[in-house]
N, C-alpha and C positions, 0 to 999 in steps of 0.2 A: 366755331358755331357750325352745326350740321343741321340741314333740313331733313325732311322725311324722304327716305329713299325707297319706301314701298310704293307700289303703284307706278312703276316706271315702264314705259313702252318704248321700244326701239322701232324706228320706221326707216326703211331703205328706199331710195329713189335712184333709178338709173338715168344715165345721160339720155336725153330725148332728142338730141341734135341741136336744140336751141339752148337749153339750160343744162350745164354740165352735171349738176347734182353732185354726188360724191359716193365713194364706196363706204365711207363712214356713215353710220345711221344717225338720223335726227333722233334726239332723245326727248321724250315728254315725261316730265315728273308731275303726276297728279297730286295736288294738295301738298306741295313741297313745304309750304308754310301754312299752318292752320289760321293764323291771324296775319293775313297779308296786308302790307301797306308799302308805300314807296320806300320809307325809311327802313323797314324790316328787310325788304329785298336787297336794298343797297348794302346794308350791314352784312347780310348773308353772303352776297357775292364778294364784297370787299375782303371779308375775313377769310374767304376760301380762295383768294388769289385771282379773282376775276374782277378787276376794278369797274365799278359802275360808271357809266359814261353819259347816260341821258334818261330822260323821262318823256315819253311821247306815246304814240300808238304804233300801228304797223301799216305801212303803205297799202293802198287798195289796188296796186298793180303788181304783177309778177316782177320780182327783182331778186338778185343774189349778190353775194359779196365774194370777191376773189382775193382779198387781202387779209381776211380774218374769219375765224369761227365767231358766232354770235350767240349770246344768251339773252333770252327774252323772258322776263318775269312779270306775270300778270298781277299788277298791284290793285286794280279795281275793275269791276265790270266783267263782261264776258264778250267773246267774239267767236266767229267761225273763221279759222285760218286754213288756207290751202298751202300745203307743202309739196314740193316736187314739180311745180309748173302746171300748165294746163291739163296735163295727163296725170297729175298727182292726186292726192287725197285731201279731203277737208276734215278738220278736227275742231270740235268745240272745246274752248278753253275758258277758264274762269279764274277769279281771284285766288291766288295761292299756287297756281300752276306755273311751271317753268319749262321752257322749250329751249334746247340747245340745238342750234342750226349749224351744221358743218358748212364751211366755205363751199360755195358753188351750189348749194341747195336753194332752189327758188322758193319764195314764200310771198304770201299776200293776204290781206284782210278781205274776206268776202262779205263781211258785215259785222257790226259790233254795237253794243249798247252805247249810249251817249257818254256814259262815265268811264268807258274803257281806257285804262292807262297801263302802260308797260314800262318797266325799268330795263334798259339795255346795258349789257356788259360784254367785255372782250378780254381775252387773255392779256397779261401785262405786255405793254409795248406795241400792241396791235390796235388798229382802228379799221373801220370798214369803208370800202368804196361802194359805189352804187351802180350796178349793171342791170340792164333790162332785157337781156337776150337779143340785142340788136346785132345786125350784120357787122362784122369786123371786130367784135369783142374777143372772139376766140381765134387762134389758139393761145394768144398771150394770156388771157384769163386762166386758161388751163394750166399754163406754166406757173403762174403765181399761186394757184391753189395747191399744186403739187409741192411747192416749196414751203408751205406753211407747216411749221413743226407741230407735233401733238402737244396739247396743253399739259402742264405739269401738275394740274389739280382739277378737281371737279367743282363747278360753281355751287352745287348744292351739298355735296358730300365732303368737300375738302380733299383729304388724302385718300379717300375711298369713293366709290361710286362708279357709275357706268362710263363716264368720260375716260377714266383711267382703265377700267376693266374691259370695256368693249371696243374702245378705239385703239388701245395699245397693241 
């Protein structure tokens, strides 16, 4: 199963001293699924080799993961998400959009509709820790991020798509 790969945006965020961010770009797929639902996103991610892991929202504080890349599929509602930490950029997302957040890239929910729901997924065998940019997290977090292998598939495109084409 392949989602819509048109309307893809790549966003780069540099290390700001607190949040490592990543040399890999965050990837925003606009309208990856025309008829978004939790089940449809789980099926898309699962069939494309990114096992779905949870249904929730996005935390309202800056955080990042040093143990995995993360895929966020908007199943319902809309939100304004900030990527890249306090000096990063905000993006409006809505049902059907998918965001792939490289390990180390800070993200947070700046505000969302009450019905906002996200399906989260990770590459096989990986799960996320939760880091907030606090003193003492680095350089160990940087080492973990550097050791994460590139994914073997794209959560929206499967064996094609920007995760393989732009991260490789």
